[in-house]
Phi, psi and omega in degrees: 000128181272141179293147179284128179237125177243119179292127178303320180297317180292322179298317179295319180296319178296320180294320179295319179295320178298315180296324179295313179298320180297317179296316179296321180295317179298323177297317179298316182297322180291341181270350178270105184282315179198162177215153184254153170229155179060054189267352180295130185302135180208164176226146176281127183244352180199139177231145172200121183052234181278348188279142170230131174260122181253146167245128177277142184294119178301148182244003175240160185292321183232081180292168178309125183294343176253106186287166175255128171258120179270123176251105183272168177294158174285341180270138182065184189245146187286355180289358170303330180280355180214051190296317180201163188305324182266005175219074185217108175297323181295314180300320181286327174294320176299318181296335180267011171095013179272153176254116194246129168243153180216137175269120172259113185286345181075206184238100179301147176228197185302330180293343183258008185307323187255014172297140181248174174300326177297322178297320181286315189274304181278349178258277187300307183297316183298319180289328175292319177300314180295324179295318179293316179301317181296319181297328185254358179066038181232170183259339183213156182227172172270143179237136173243110179259131185246123177055236178302327176299334174291320177296320176296321181291323175297318179297315180298316183293330176289320183279326184235059185295335181285351180263354186243118179282305176219147184240130176243129176243137182233127184038055186256126176285135179236306172264110186271003183239028175290147186300333184267013183267091183298316182300319180295321178300320178293310187294328181297339179266001187278132171274085188291330178296314179296320181298310183288319180296332180275315187263337188077245172292147181270121182301134177299326180297324179296314179294321181300314180289335173296313179295320179295329181288350178288334173225070191298318182291314184291320190265345181242357181222301188298321184295330180283330173290317178296328181304326184299334181287346185242355187289344177289343178264115184296325179294314179296323180295318179295322177299318179297318181293325176300315180295319178297321178300314181295316183302318186261006176265079190245108179294151170294159181251133177304126190304310184292323177296317178299316179301311182296318183294316179298314183291309188284319185269309183282297191288322180266353183048043190288340184295317180272345179266357181070028183247007174280133177231121180257101189065240178262007187252114174289148179258112177245112182298341177292343176286348180276094184251358176282163177300142183231133176241114185251117182248128179222166185251136185294330185245032183285120180268348179264313176239090183298151182309322181299328180289328181274319185296340180299339186306317185300337183276346190241344181279166187263011180247147172268350178273074185235130181231140176244149171223125176259126178262129181280090182174195184251187185296327179267323181300333181293343177263319196243348183290157178299322180295322179297321181299327180276326189269311192291307180300322179296317180296318180296314181296318179297318181292318179298327181286000000 
């Protein structure tokens, strides 16, 4: 092993270069007055409590007569799917002729402390589905469930299969006990009763730092060092700030819903064992007999591929398709490759 040698002259030069980049970056940041997220035109078509159901303005003359309802996770905000005009899965789905609705869960507060999974799935989601069906004069719609929203969508489709024409799941956990699931290993040791009984609603900031801690060096240190190489470009700087806004825009979680989800899905692995119960309704994945399109990411550190791929073994349909995206949990929404691949694949499959 050779000893590490750092030239004093080179060290000084690197420090000067770093200071130069930092100064240029700060100048760029001060020139960015504001930036927008979620800019694709939409209108609110239904409200209930904190929830808003949006319909995005179709961009083709005759969109798909069976619309897609996007069910996002309760964690973080759904504008990740419409982060900016050139990185928007929603905009690209619209361009391919889809009619898109999205549930925005809003920001739960103390009044939502005792909301349960039944309130979300058999209440909010079910009433949004009925609202969309009524607007279009149809009996069933397509559903796109994202991450935790995919688990909620699987539960809904099991309990209300006659309301779902086709189901799409994206980076959705199904088997919560795969050996490579770091988040599950952490959560399985959690005394969730003590946590909820003590805090009530679960602070979004607490969950956010939990996710960041899964890749502590990359997500809390390295990315800010890498950022300096791009801050001289105002466009790149604004893109970075949009992502930072989304990362730290973390709603609190309704306490009882959090308790139920952790116990039934994570700790008991109930989705594949048939032990999830939403109110009085058991969730049996064999009830999912509609066509299913399961999309997962090869390098996902939050929902590893093994956790998603399990879906095909437990549902009740033979019309099952998988797509693996070469990227991570966030890249599947915002990367340039995702914009070209994912909306096209979804549209082709729906067709």
